[in-house]
Backbone as CSV, one residue per row, in Angstrom:
resi,resn,N_x,N_y,N_z,CA_x,CA_y,CA_z,C_x,C_y,C_z
1,MET,72.188,92.023,41.798,73.266,92.168,43.733,72.721,93.367,44.093
2,THR,72.613,92.717,45.277,71.878,93.482,46.647,73.308,94.053,47.523
3,PHE,72.694,95.071,48.037,74.363,95.252,49.180,73.428,95.835,50.150
4,GLU,73.886,95.391,51.111,73.119,95.781,52.989,73.863,97.184,53.259
5,PRO,73.472,97.263,53.962,73.280,98.979,54.697,74.783,98.183,56.090
6,MET,75.596,99.382,55.917,77.287,98.878,56.242,76.827,99.497,58.353
7,SER,76.776,97.835,59.349,76.733,98.018,60.233,77.574,99.706,60.519
8,LYS,76.901,100.480,61.812,77.653,101.739,62.610,78.928,101.372,62.262
9,LYS,79.640,99.881,63.403,81.046,99.448,63.905,81.597,99.260,62.603
10,ASP,80.892,99.297,61.671,82.150,98.911,59.884,82.062,100.051,58.814
11,ASP,81.750,101.189,59.931,81.930,102.046,59.389,82.833,102.232,59.389
12,ILE,84.209,102.888,58.095,85.269,103.621,58.100,85.939,104.740,58.681
13,LEU,84.473,105.555,58.893,84.796,107.001,59.321,84.407,107.252,61.102
14,VAL,83.733,105.527,61.543,83.345,105.133,63.217,85.302,104.130,63.150
15,LYS,85.426,103.790,62.211,87.554,102.567,62.825,88.940,104.060,62.564
16,ILE,88.393,104.922,61.757,88.910,106.578,61.539,88.823,107.308,63.106
17,GLY,88.461,107.121,63.582,87.090,108.152,64.358,87.873,107.141,65.814
18,ASP,88.191,106.274,65.586,88.173,105.009,67.289,89.924,105.347,67.356
19,LEU,90.507,104.989,66.311,91.969,104.612,66.070,92.965,105.858,66.538
20,VAL,92.456,106.800,65.881,92.625,108.242,66.062,92.241,108.450,68.096
21,ARG,91.538,108.341,68.733,90.753,108.530,70.092,91.314,107.985,70.423
22,LYS,92.712,106.574,70.547,93.035,105.563,71.148,94.616,106.558,71.375
23,LYS,94.639,106.871,69.963,95.981,107.754,69.671,96.054,108.922,70.298
24,ALA,95.919,109.778,70.390,95.528,111.047,70.758,95.190,111.073,72.258
25,LYS,94.544,110.467,72.926,94.178,110.234,74.594,95.682,109.477,74.568
26,ALA,96.630,108.986,74.779,97.413,108.791,74.830,98.744,109.614,74.424
27,LYS,98.514,110.709,73.701,98.977,111.879,73.010,99.483,113.043,73.696
28,PHE,97.627,113.452,73.703,97.339,114.221,74.356,96.876,114.773,75.287
29,LYS,96.716,116.004,76.082,95.959,116.084,77.413,94.504,116.287,77.132
30,SER,93.552,116.823,76.178,92.575,117.184,75.504,92.504,117.367,74.510
31,ASN,91.166,117.521,73.309,90.955,117.582,72.346,91.695,118.471,71.709
32,VAL,91.214,120.147,73.222,92.057,121.375,72.678,93.463,121.220,72.472
33,GLU,93.939,120.450,72.881,95.393,120.712,72.502,96.340,119.741,71.241
34,PHE,94.726,118.701,70.873,95.114,117.849,69.773,94.836,118.793,68.347
35,ALA,93.663,119.778,68.775,93.532,120.677,67.970,94.250,121.485,67.758
36,ASN,95.184,121.921,67.966,96.077,123.447,67.941,97.431,122.585,67.847
37,VAL,97.406,121.402,68.292,98.497,120.708,67.732,98.642,120.965,65.939
38,ALA,97.784,120.173,65.910,97.438,119.453,63.961,96.820,120.551,63.180
39,ASP,96.210,122.442,63.885,96.064,123.052,63.647,94.251,122.883,62.462
40,VAL,93.594,122.267,63.513,92.505,121.692,63.309,91.546,122.423,64.389
41,ASN,90.695,122.895,64.131,89.821,123.340,64.459,88.453,122.102,66.027
42,GLU,89.317,122.500,66.684,88.238,121.345,68.354,87.326,120.960,67.731
43,ALA,86.297,121.464,67.538,84.675,120.588,66.974,85.417,119.793,65.723
44,THR,86.164,120.056,64.363,86.193,119.221,63.558,87.145,117.970,64.578
45,ILE,88.059,118.361,65.167,88.383,116.930,66.036,87.254,115.925,66.942
46,ARG,86.333,116.657,67.504,85.637,116.297,68.201,84.847,115.264,67.322
47,ARG,84.025,115.796,66.424,83.483,115.045,65.174,84.356,113.888,64.312
48,ILE,85.066,113.992,64.483,86.320,113.101,63.546,86.524,111.949,64.877
49,LEU,86.840,112.114,65.842,86.380,111.274,67.287,85.504,110.475,67.718
50,GLN,84.221,111.051,66.503,83.142,110.340,67.289,82.752,109.789,65.814
51,GLY,83.932,110.290,64.644,82.807,108.902,63.258,82.265,109.295,62.553
52,GLU,82.107,111.258,62.811,81.039,111.269,62.322,81.399,112.224,60.958
53,GLN,83.147,112.879,60.169,83.769,113.838,59.892,83.666,113.336,59.001
54,ASN,84.316,113.503,57.107,84.887,112.952,56.572,86.013,113.633,56.293
55,LEU,86.434,112.919,56.584,88.196,113.613,56.506,88.304,113.966,54.968
56,SER,89.024,115.362,54.444,90.009,115.234,53.566,91.025,114.905,53.099
57,ILE,91.454,114.504,52.226,93.439,113.958,52.853,93.973,114.822,53.669
58,LYS,93.899,116.448,53.009,94.110,117.485,54.136,94.374,117.484,55.664
59,ILE,93.343,117.284,56.129,93.103,117.088,57.461,93.601,115.811,58.435
60,LEU,93.499,114.635,57.692,93.669,113.173,58.068,95.002,113.309,57.885
61,LYS,95.840,114.741,56.828,97.399,114.372,56.964,97.851,115.030,58.069
62,LYS,96.812,116.150,58.484,97.158,117.346,59.776,97.232,116.611,61.281
63,VAL,95.705,115.784,60.969,95.841,114.882,62.125,96.876,113.585,62.340
64,CYS,97.286,112.759,61.084,98.423,111.919,61.081,99.252,112.883,61.508
65,GLN,100.219,113.779,60.965,101.513,114.407,61.858,101.282,114.673,63.549
66,ALA,100.198,115.296,63.801,100.298,115.062,64.927,99.934,114.371,65.780
67,LEU,100.175,113.517,65.406,99.726,112.007,66.269,101.334,111.545,65.580
68,GLU,101.623,111.865,64.829,103.533,111.351,64.720,103.134,109.778,64.006
69,VAL,102.261,109.916,62.828,101.808,108.599,62.109,101.620,108.911,61.032
70,LYS,101.949,107.793,60.013,101.966,107.754,58.482,100.525,108.208,58.287
71,VAL,100.012,108.565,57.546,98.799,108.215,56.837,97.941,106.460,56.235
72,SER,99.130,106.497,55.599,99.475,104.868,55.230,99.050,104.102,56.084
73,ASP,100.494,104.415,57.572,99.862,103.237,58.517,98.737,103.851,59.255
74,LEU,97.932,104.275,59.666,96.516,104.414,60.190,95.921,104.257,59.751
75,LEU,95.388,104.290,58.066,94.854,103.195,57.490,95.128,101.757,57.483
76,ARG,96.050,101.772,57.237,96.378,100.105,57.658,95.684,99.054,58.802
77,GLU,96.110,100.302,60.146,95.610,100.157,61.674,94.426,99.876,61.422
78,THR,92.941,100.269,60.830,91.799,100.433,60.585,91.807,98.881,59.764
79,GLY,92.381,98.252,59.179,91.779,97.435,58.434,91.594,97.485,57.230
80,ILE,90.558,98.614,56.432,90.874,99.072,54.963,91.861,98.483,54.007
């Protein structure tokens, strides 16, 4: 059995980043405001939005709380 590399658009981190970016843009004026509300470093937020940050459950929970969405709902919306 062979595995084909996942395309960037199918990457789970990119899907989460795209969805979080969309929700954060509607709720916050800036990434700094989002980071402050989520109690997460702004550089980490930037990497999440770019699909470059491997999220721990703790950070994902903080992000979802700031966005006022359930972790399960966010993951469901990504289609994973």
